[in-house]
C-alpha positions as a LaTeX table, in Angstrom:
\begin{tabular}{lrrr}
\hline
Residue & $x$ (\AA) & $y$ (\AA) & $z$ (\AA) \\
\hline
Arg1 & 233.90 & $-29.54$ & 1.46 \\
Ser2 & 230.91 & $-29.32$ & $-0.79$ \\
Ile3 & 230.29 & $-33.07$ & $-0.40$ \\
Asn4 & 230.29 & $-32.61$ & 3.37 \\
Met5 & 227.75 & $-29.75$ & 3.05 \\
Ala6 & 225.64 & $-31.92$ & 0.76 \\
Asn7 & 225.74 & $-34.78$ & 3.26 \\
Lys8 & 224.66 & $-32.41$ & 6.10 \\
Ala9 & 221.82 & $-31.15$ & 3.99 \\
Leu10 & 220.66 & $-34.67$ & 3.22 \\
Ile11 & 220.79 & $-35.58$ & 6.88 \\
Leu12 & 218.79 & $-32.43$ & 7.73 \\
Val13 & 216.19 & $-33.28$ & 5.12 \\
Ala14 & 215.93 & $-36.85$ & 6.46 \\
Val15 & 215.57 & $-35.65$ & 10.05 \\
Leu16 & 212.87 & $-33.13$ & 9.09 \\
Cys17 & 210.95 & $-35.75$ & 7.04 \\
Phe18 & 211.19 & $-38.22$ & 9.93 \\
Ala19 & 209.99 & $-35.56$ & 12.45 \\
Gln20 & 207.08 & $-34.72$ & 10.21 \\
Ala21 & 206.12 & $-38.38$ & 9.93 \\
Val22 & 206.34 & $-39.00$ & 13.60 \\
Phe23 & 205.07 & $-35.68$ & 15.07 \\
Gly24 & 203.34 & $-33.88$ & 12.34 \\
Val25 & 199.93 & $-34.26$ & 10.85 \\
Ala26 & 199.71 & $-35.21$ & 7.21 \\
Val27 & 197.98 & $-32.17$ & 5.67 \\
Val28 & 196.46 & $-32.36$ & 2.22 \\
Ser29 & 197.96 & $-29.37$ & 0.39 \\
Lys30 & 195.92 & $-26.75$ & $-1.28$ \\
Ala31 & 197.46 & $-27.81$ & $-4.62$ \\
Ser32 & 196.30 & $-31.40$ & $-3.95$ \\
Trp33 & 192.66 & $-30.41$ & $-3.52$ \\
Gly34 & 192.82 & $-28.02$ & $-6.45$ \\
Gly35 & 192.76 & $-24.75$ & $-4.55$ \\
Arg36 & 193.59 & $-21.40$ & $-6.08$ \\
Ala37 & 196.45 & $-19.29$ & $-4.98$ \\
Ala38 & 195.72 & $-16.57$ & $-2.52$ \\
Lys39 & 195.18 & $-13.05$ & $-3.97$ \\
Ser40 & 197.26 & $-11.77$ & $-0.96$ \\
Lys41 & 198.54 & $-12.91$ & 2.43 \\
Ser42 & 198.96 & $-11.27$ & 5.81 \\
Ala43 & 201.42 & $-12.78$ & 8.25 \\
Leu44 & 200.16 & $-14.49$ & 11.37 \\
Gly45 & 202.55 & $-14.47$ & 14.30 \\
Asn46 & 203.67 & $-17.40$ & 16.38 \\
Tyr47 & 202.86 & $-18.20$ & 20.00 \\
Leu48 & 199.19 & $-17.29$ & 19.65 \\
Ser49 & 196.95 & $-17.79$ & 22.60 \\
Tyr50 & 193.77 & $-18.99$ & 20.85 \\
Ala51 & 192.37 & $-21.53$ & 18.37 \\
Val52 & 188.77 & $-21.14$ & 17.11 \\
Val53 & 186.74 & $-24.08$ & 15.87 \\
His54 & 184.17 & $-23.61$ & 13.13 \\
His55 & 181.89 & $-25.58$ & 10.86 \\
Thr56 & 181.33 & $-24.64$ & 7.19 \\
Ala57 & 177.56 & $-25.11$ & 7.61 \\
Gly58 & 177.59 & $-26.62$ & 4.08 \\
Asn59 & 177.84 & $-30.04$ & 2.62 \\
Tyr60 & 179.39 & $-32.96$ & 4.55 \\
Cys61 & 182.01 & $-34.93$ & 2.62 \\
Ser62 & 183.30 & $-38.42$ & 3.28 \\
Thr63 & 185.74 & $-39.01$ & 0.34 \\
Arg64 & 188.87 & $-37.19$ & $-0.85$ \\
Ala65 & 187.09 & $-36.25$ & $-4.12$ \\
Ala66 & 183.94 & $-34.94$ & $-2.47$ \\
Cys67 & 185.96 & $-32.97$ & 0.14 \\
Ala68 & 188.14 & $-31.46$ & $-2.60$ \\
Gln69 & 185.01 & $-30.31$ & $-4.52$ \\
Glu70 & 183.51 & $-28.83$ & $-1.32$ \\
Leu71 & 186.75 & $-27.01$ & $-0.50$ \\
Arg72 & 186.87 & $-25.52$ & $-4.03$ \\
Asn73 & 183.23 & $-24.45$ & $-3.65$ \\
Ile74 & 183.96 & $-22.76$ & $-0.30$ \\
Gln75 & 187.10 & $-21.09$ & $-1.59$ \\
Ser76 & 185.17 & $-19.77$ & $-4.56$ \\
Tyr77 & 182.39 & $-18.39$ & $-2.33$ \\
His78 & 184.94 & $-16.76$ & 0.06 \\
Met79 & 186.99 & $-15.24$ & $-2.83$ \\
Asp80 & 184.45 & $-14.51$ & $-5.49$ \\
Ser81 & 181.29 & $-13.62$ & $-3.45$ \\
Leu82 & 182.76 & $-12.25$ & $-0.22$ \\
Gly83 & 185.82 & $-10.69$ & $-1.83$ \\
Trp84 & 188.29 & $-12.32$ & 0.54 \\
Ser85 & 191.88 & $-13.00$ & $-0.51$ \\
Asp86 & 191.51 & $-16.79$ & 0.02 \\
Ile87 & 189.47 & $-19.45$ & 1.86 \\
Gly88 & 188.87 & $-18.08$ & 5.30 \\
Tyr89 & 190.24 & $-20.90$ & 7.53 \\
Asn90 & 193.80 & $-21.98$ & 8.26 \\
Phe91 & 192.80 & $-25.69$ & 8.12 \\
Leu92 & 189.69 & $-27.73$ & 7.45 \\
Ile93 & 188.72 & $-31.22$ & 8.59 \\
Gly94 & 186.91 & $-33.49$ & 6.17 \\
Gly95 & 184.57 & $-36.36$ & 6.90 \\
Asp96 & 187.27 & $-38.58$ & 5.43 \\
Gly97 & 189.36 & $-37.77$ & 8.52 \\
Ala98 & 191.86 & $-35.72$ & 6.55 \\
Val99 & 193.17 & $-32.29$ & 7.41 \\
Tyr100 & 193.10 & $-29.91$ & 4.45 \\
Glu101 & 195.28 & $-26.80$ & 4.06 \\
Gly102 & 193.33 & $-23.60$ & 3.89 \\
Arg103 & 195.53 & $-20.54$ & 4.45 \\
Gly104 & 197.98 & $-22.78$ & 6.28 \\
Trp105 & 200.62 & $-21.92$ & 8.88 \\
Asn106 & 201.57 & $-18.34$ & 9.69 \\
Val107 & 198.92 & $-16.75$ & 7.42 \\
Met108 & 196.16 & $-14.74$ & 9.01 \\
Gly109 & 192.71 & $-16.17$ & 8.38 \\
Ala110 & 189.31 & $-14.53$ & 7.83 \\
His111 & 187.36 & $-16.72$ & 10.18 \\
Ala112 & 186.42 & $-14.69$ & 13.25 \\
Thr113 & 186.21 & $-10.92$ & 13.23 \\
Asn114 & 188.59 & $-9.30$ & 15.78 \\
Trp115 & 190.18 & $-12.73$ & 16.41 \\
Asn116 & 191.97 & $-13.42$ & 13.15 \\
Ser117 & 195.23 & $-11.82$ & 14.27 \\
Lys118 & 195.39 & $-13.79$ & 17.48 \\
Ser119 & 194.07 & $-17.25$ & 16.63 \\
Ile120 & 194.16 & $-20.03$ & 14.03 \\
Gly121 & 190.87 & $-21.15$ & 12.59 \\
Ile122 & 190.02 & $-24.79$ & 12.13 \\
Ser123 & 186.76 & $-25.64$ & 10.35 \\
Phe124 & 184.94 & $-28.97$ & 10.03 \\
Leu125 & 183.39 & $-29.48$ & 6.58 \\
Gly126 & 179.63 & $-29.92$ & 7.03 \\
Asn127 & 176.77 & $-28.63$ & 9.18 \\
Tyr128 & 177.19 & $-29.81$ & 12.76 \\
Asn129 & 173.70 & $-28.93$ & 13.78 \\
Ser130 & 172.79 & $-32.10$ & 11.86 \\
Asn131 & 176.15 & $-33.85$ & 11.22 \\
Thr132 & 178.23 & $-35.47$ & 13.95 \\
Ala133 & 182.03 & $-35.47$ & 13.86 \\
Thr134 & 183.52 & $-38.92$ & 13.55 \\
Ser135 & 186.34 & $-40.10$ & 15.80 \\
Ala136 & 188.72 & $-39.76$ & 12.83 \\
Met137 & 187.72 & $-36.12$ & 12.44 \\
Val138 & 188.16 & $-35.42$ & 16.14 \\
Ser139 & 191.57 & $-37.09$ & 16.03 \\
Ala140 & 192.55 & $-35.03$ & 12.95 \\
Ala141 & 191.54 & $-31.79$ & 14.60 \\
Lys142 & 193.39 & $-32.59$ & 17.81 \\
Gly143 & 196.36 & $-33.63$ & 15.76 \\
Ile144 & 196.59 & $-30.34$ & 13.91 \\
Leu145 & 196.21 & $-28.47$ & 17.15 \\
Ala146 & 199.04 & $-30.53$ & 18.72 \\
Asp147 & 201.13 & $-29.83$ & 15.56 \\
Ala148 & 200.35 & $-26.08$ & 15.94 \\
Val149 & 201.75 & $-26.25$ & 19.45 \\
Ser150 & 204.86 & $-28.23$ & 18.42 \\
Arg151 & 205.52 & $-25.67$ & 15.57 \\
Gly152 & 205.11 & $-22.73$ & 17.98 \\
Gln153 & 202.03 & $-21.39$ & 16.07 \\
Ile154 & 200.04 & $-21.51$ & 19.28 \\
Val155 & 201.25 & $-21.72$ & 22.89 \\
Ser156 & 200.87 & $-25.03$ & 24.76 \\
Gly157 & 198.28 & $-23.48$ & 27.09 \\
Tyr158 & 196.26 & $-22.03$ & 24.27 \\
Ile159 & 192.50 & $-21.52$ & 24.81 \\
Leu160 & 190.15 & $-23.23$ & 22.45 \\
Tyr161 & 186.90 & $-21.52$ & 21.61 \\
Gly162 & 183.95 & $-22.39$ & 19.49 \\
His163 & 183.17 & $-19.61$ & 16.96 \\
Arg164 & 179.95 & $-18.78$ & 18.90 \\
Gln165 & 182.07 & $-17.74$ & 21.88 \\
Val166 & 183.69 & $-14.90$ & 19.88 \\
Ser167 & 180.90 & $-13.92$ & 17.51 \\
Ala168 & 177.09 & $-13.87$ & 17.38 \\
Thr169 & 176.62 & $-17.15$ & 15.49 \\
Glu170 & 175.50 & $-20.74$ & 16.05 \\
Cys171 & 178.79 & $-21.92$ & 14.61 \\
Pro172 & 180.32 & $-24.55$ & 15.07 \\
Gly173 & 176.88 & $-26.20$ & 15.22 \\
Thr174 & 175.34 & $-27.83$ & 18.32 \\
Asn175 & 176.85 & $-31.31$ & 17.88 \\
Leu176 & 180.40 & $-29.98$ & 17.36 \\
Trp177 & 179.93 & $-27.45$ & 20.13 \\
Asn178 & 179.07 & $-30.32$ & 22.54 \\
Glu179 & 182.11 & $-32.20$ & 21.33 \\
Ile180 & 184.76 & $-29.54$ & 21.71 \\
Arg181 & 183.55 & $-28.52$ & 25.26 \\
Asn182 & 185.08 & $-31.86$ & 26.41 \\
Trp183 & 188.50 & $-31.00$ & 24.89 \\
Ser184 & 191.25 & $-30.15$ & 27.42 \\
Asn185 & 191.98 & $-26.59$ & 26.10 \\
Trp186 & 188.36 & $-25.52$ & 25.71 \\
Arg187 & 187.36 & $-22.66$ & 28.02 \\
Ala188 & 183.98 & $-21.22$ & 28.85 \\
\hline
\end{tabular}
């Protein structure tokens, strides 16, 4: 009987790994980029109606090492200077085309006042008043959004906003703003 349960467990693990490889986005874990553990976490529900796109307005990075350093810098600023429990965003997109774990799935972010409990926050590393998102970055962002739908984190008919639509800011920068307005779930 225990062998049968072990076989079932192995099959389940194989199916989940296959599903992640086929449908999921490869996310660089917080541990992999050298992130610190959150001081605390608040749960974020499933089937949210919104996703908010940001830019960090800081340095652009195009390598894993440079993006990891930038992520550590942002996390330190958010935690040590702003007093937040962690980096503010759920996920971040690097110039290397990778998706980086911020707070991750089902953890409320600190990315858009009054919108944190009803949205996931995705931020592009860099300043998109001057930088332009690459096709790899756009694909990565669309991939993590599709993954969010498949996981039930956001509903399939979610509304995509740029940060400037929910707060008085120029975020996500003019170039990224012009990009996301062409995405199917963006709404005015």
